[in-house]
N, C-alpha and C positions, 0 to 999 in steps of 0.2 A: 408650209405643208407640216401634217399633221404626219408624221409616221404611222402613228397606228391605225387610222383610217385610211391613209393615201389623199384626203383631201385637203383642198384651199380653205382658208378661213378668212373670209372678206364682209367686208362692213356694207357695201353697196348694192342694191339687187340688180343693176345691169351687167355688175363684173361677177356675179353670181350666174345668172343667165350665159354670159361669154364663156365663163370657164366651163359649164356642163356642153355647150355646144362642142369646145374644142375637145373637150376628153372623150365625147361618146360619136363626133364628126372627122375625126384628124385625119382619118383615111381616104375622105375624099377629097375633091380639089375646093380647098377653101382658103377667103381671101379675108383680109381684113373686113373688107363691106360687108362682105358676108355677116361675120363674125358681129358689126356695130349693128347690122339690120335685124339680129337677131335680140342684140341685146335691148334696141329700144333707144338707141343712141347714135350720134354723129360718129364719125370715125373720126375725128378732132377732140370729141369728148370721151370717145373709149380708149385712145392713146393716153391722155389728163386721167383718168382714172385707173390705168393699168400702172403707168407711173409713180402715181401716189398708193395704191393700194399693195402694187405689187413690186414695186421698182424693177421694171421691164418693159418691153413694148409687148403688143399682143401679138407681134409675129414671131418675137424670141418665146415668146410662153408656147403657142402653136409648134414652135420648131424644138422646142424642151420635149413635149408631149410625145412628139414622134419620135426622137430619138432614144426616148425611154422608152418606149413602145418596142422600136428597132431593135435595143438592147435585149429586151425580155425575148423576143421571138431568137435573137440570137444565138441565147442559152437556152434556150426551153425548146427549139426544134430544129431541126436540118432542113428546113427551107433554104431555096438561093435565094442568094441576095436581090437578082431582080424583084422574084416574087416578095420577099420581106419590102423593099423599097414602095413597092405599089398599095402593099397594104399598110404601110405606115403613114402614106399618102407626099411619099417623096417621087415626083416627075420619073426622074429615072435612077437608075442605079447609080449615076455617077454621082448625082446630087446628093444621094444618102453617104458616099463614098466620104466627097467632100465635107459634109458636113460630119460624120463622124469623126474625120481626121482633127477639125478644127476646134470641136468640142471635148476628143479623148484622146487626140496623142494618138489614137492609132487607127487602123482600117478595120472593117467590120469583119473580115476573117481574122485578123489577129486577135479580135476582141472575144470572138468566138471561143479561139483556141486557147486562152487563157482563162477563161472560167471555167470553173467548176463543175462537173455537171455531165 
């Protein structure tokens, strides 16, 4: 990731299309099949390209984009956790909660209260 522009530097056009879709549509019900179709490649090729270019799976990249957006919303808004979960593409607030703890080691509300702002 380039911190100055918050973009991903990739060398393959299909990955560019996949990343663009994920970054613009992360809040909707988006699966790996949808991402592969938008990128113009098979699911298998998408997994291969993500592994080679980004060293992760398409699903883990999507989850990270969703989680990053949830973190920003927790820091910048007073929205309820359920609202944040829905806007970030998590099917339930429980799924957001589980993912948040697994990735950050703390619950979303704890994250909110521990960040300055």
